[in-house]
C-alpha positions in Angstrom: 8.2 13.3 -25.3 7.9 16.4 -23.4 10.5 16.7 -20.8 8.8 18.7 -17.8 11.8 19.6 -15.9 14.9 17.5 -14.0 14.8 14.9 -16.8 11.0 14.3 -15.9 8.9 13.0 -18.7 5.2 12.1 -18.3 4.5 10.2 -21.8 5.2 6.4 -22.1 7.3 4.9 -25.1 4.6 3.3 -27.5 6.6 0.3 -26.9 6.2 0.2 -23.1 2.5 1.2 -23.6 1.8 -2.0 -25.8 3.7 -4.0 -23.6 1.3 -3.1 -20.4 -1.7 -3.4 -22.6 -0.9 -7.0 -24.0 -1.5 -8.1 -20.5 -5.2 -7.1 -20.9 -7.5 -6.2 -17.7 -7.4 -9.2 -15.7 -5.3 -11.8 -14.5 -5.5 -15.0 -16.3 -5.9 -18.3 -15.1 -2.3 -19.3 -16.3 -0.9 -16.5 -14.1 -2.5 -17.9 -11.2 -1.3 -21.2 -11.6 1.0 -22.4 -9.2 0.7 -19.6 -6.8 -0.6 -20.0 -3.1 -4.3 -18.8 -3.2 -5.0 -16.1 -0.4 -8.3 -15.2 -1.5 -10.3 -16.2 1.3 -8.3 -13.8 3.3 -9.9 -10.6 4.3 -7.1 -8.6 3.0 -7.5 -4.8 3.2 -5.6 -2.0 1.5 -5.2 1.1 3.9 -4.2 4.2 2.0 -5.1 8.2 2.0 -8.5 9.2 0.7 -6.6 10.3 -2.6 -4.6 7.3 -3.3 -4.1 7.0 -6.9 -3.0 3.1 -6.5 -2.9 0.7 -3.9 0.3 -1.3 -3.6 0.1 -3.2 -0.3 -2.7 -5.2 1.6 -2.5 -6.4 5.4 -4.8 -9.2 7.3 -4.4 -10.4 10.8 -5.9 -12.8 13.0 -5.4 -14.5 16.4 -2.8 -17.2 17.0 -2.3 -19.8 19.6 -1.0 -18.6 23.0 -1.4 -14.9 22.9 0.3 -14.6 19.5 -1.2 -12.8 16.2 -0.9 -14.1 12.6 -0.4 -11.3 10.0 -0.2 -11.4 6.2 1.3 -8.5 4.3 1.1 -8.6 0.5 2.5 -6.2 -1.7 1.5 -6.1 -5.8 3.7 -8.5 -7.8 5.0 -5.9 -10.2 8.1 -8.0 -11.1 5.7 -10.1 -12.8 5.0 -7.7 -15.4 8.7 -5.8 -15.7 10.8 -8.6 -16.9 14.3 -8.1 -18.0 15.2 -6.7 -21.1 11.6 -5.1 -22.0 10.5 -1.6 -22.9 8.9 -1.6 -19.5 11.9 -2.5 -17.5 13.7 0.5 -19.3 11.0 2.7 -18.2 10.7 1.5 -14.9 14.8 1.8 -14.7 14.7 5.4 -16.2 12.0 6.8 -14.2 13.3 5.0 -10.8 10.1 6.0 -9.1 6.5 7.4 -9.2 6.2 11.1 -8.8 3.1 12.5 -6.6 1.9 15.9 -7.1 -0.7 17.8 -5.6 -3.2 16.9 -8.1 -1.6 14.2 -10.3 0.8 11.4 -10.3 3.6 10.6 -12.8 3.7 6.8 -12.3 6.7 4.7 -13.1 4.7 2.3 -15.3 1.8 2.9 -17.3 -1.4 3.3 -16.1 -2.8 -0.1 -17.5 -0.3 -1.5 -14.7 0.3 1.3 -11.9 -3.6 1.7 -11.8 -4.7 -1.3 -12.8 -3.3 -4.9 -13.1 -0.5 -3.8 -10.3 -2.8 -2.1 -8.2 -4.8 -4.0 -5.4 -8.1 -2.9 -6.4 -11.1 -4.3 -4.0 -13.0 -7.3 -5.5 -10.1 -8.1 -8.2 -7.9 -11.2 -8.3 -4.4 -9.7 -8.3 -0.9 -11.1 -8.3 0.9 -10.5 -4.9 4.1 -11.5 -3.1 3.0 -11.9 0.5 4.8 -12.6 3.9 2.7 -14.9 6.3 4.0 -14.2 9.9 3.2 -15.7 13.6 4.2 -13.3 16.0 4.5 -14.2 19.7 3.0 -11.8 22.5 6.5 -9.8 22.4 6.7 -9.3 19.0 9.0 -12.6 18.4 8.8 -14.4 15.2 7.6 -17.9 15.8 6.9 -18.9 12.2 6.9 -17.3 8.6 6.9 -18.0 5.0 7.1 -15.9 2.0 5.0 -16.9 -1.0 3.9 -15.8 -4.7 0.2 -15.6 -4.5 -3.0 -14.7 -5.7 -5.2 -12.1 -3.7 -8.5 -10.4 -3.9 -8.6 -7.1 -1.9 -12.0 -7.1 0.4 -12.1 -3.6 1.1 -10.2 0.1 0.7 -9.4 1.6 3.8 -8.5 4.9 4.8 -6.3 6.1 7.4 -8.8 8.6 8.7 -11.4 5.7 8.8 -9.1 3.0 10.6 -8.2 5.8 13.0 -11.9 6.6 13.7 -12.9 3.0 14.3 -10.0 2.4 16.5 -11.0 5.3 19.0 -7.8 7.4 18.1 -9.6 10.5 16.5 -12.9 11.7 16.2 -12.2 13.5 13.2 -13.1 12.6 9.7 -15.7 10.4 8.4 -16.7 7.2 9.6 -15.6 4.1 7.8 -18.5 1.5 8.1 -15.7 -1.0 6.3 -13.2 -0.4 8.9 -15.7 -0.5 11.8 -16.8 -3.8 10.6 -13.1 -4.6 10.8 -12.3 -3.6 14.4 -11.0 -7.1 15.8 -8.6 -7.2 13.0 -7.6 -3.5 13.3 -7.2 -4.0 17.0 -4.7 -6.9 16.1 -2.6 -4.9 13.9 -2.4 -1.8 16.1 -1.3 -4.0 19.1 1.1 -5.8 17.2 2.1 -2.6 15.8 3.1 -1.0 19.1 4.8 -4.1 20.1 6.9 -4.1 17.1 7.9 -0.3 17.4 8.6 -0.7 21.3 11.1 -3.7 20.3 12.7 -1.1 17.4 13.0 1.5 19.6 14.6 -0.9 22.6 17.3 -1.6 19.9 18.2 2.0 19.4 16.1 2.7 16.0 15.6 6.3 15.2 12.0 7.6 15.1 11.7 10.8 12.8 8.5 12.1 13.5 8.8 15.0 11.2 6.0 17.3 9.9 5.2 16.4 6.3 3.9 19.4 4.1 0.8 19.6 2.1 0.7 21.8 -0.9 -2.6 23.9 -1.1 -3.7 24.8 -4.4 -6.0 27.6 -5.9 -9.7 27.0 -6.5 -8.7 26.4 -10.3 -5.9 23.5 -9.0 -3.2 25.7 -10.9 -1.5 27.3 -8.6 -0.2 26.7 -4.9 -1.2 29.5 -2.5 -0.2 27.7 0.7 1.9 25.0 2.4 0.2 23.4 5.6 1.0 20.6 7.8 -0.2 17.1 6.9 -1.4 14.6 9.3 -2.1 17.1 11.9 -4.1 14.7 13.7 -2.3 12.1 16.2 -4.8 9.7 15.9 -4.5 9.7 12.1 -0.8 9.6 12.6 -1.0 6.4 14.8 -3.1 4.8 11.8 0.0 5.5 9.7 2.5 3.8 12.1 0.1 0.9 11.9 1.0 0.2 8.2 4.5 1.4 8.6 5.3 -1.2 11.2 3.7 -4.1 9.1 5.6 -2.9 6.2 9.0 -3.3 8.2 
């Protein structure tokens, strides 16, 4: 193993790689057994265009009396990272994935971080999900937390969602987002309501500029640092996901 700096190591141990590869490339019938089947829901991921993995997915539909049902699903990484395994040792040592301008150094081997534990479109994936019904004022009417199996229906981008919602005219149109406009509008309204509730409770809102490193044509040397998410509409699309995660 080669230490890059600050104890960061890119290569995984042979034991961890072997454990990751032993899970195969698809979720087995035995792994799905006993889980709540969420594959009929139009769950979608919303990430930056250059996202290297997909950890969470969202779904929304109208509920009775002006409310909304929201399902927030996250990849069930705990199914693969078991106590006492080499995968757990690697995850504990790394603590987090590190995202660089041109690549990522994942916390788990790519077979999991970009494969079985990534919510890729049209692939069965194990997940943990919150299924919640909110009232018109953002109050929780009912909820359940489930171990589920899901199948992402589409990979949306923040830019595409912002454009579909009419929050911006920048960036490319995203037909997958536009075809889900009613669902995205429900999420947007719920996110605004939840955010207003948080602010009234005294929550802090750090709307700080986020840097983006610009590399040279060879992708080797940094030549500038610019502000990311400059478009206010795209920032609003980010807030939708942030509120759903909270």
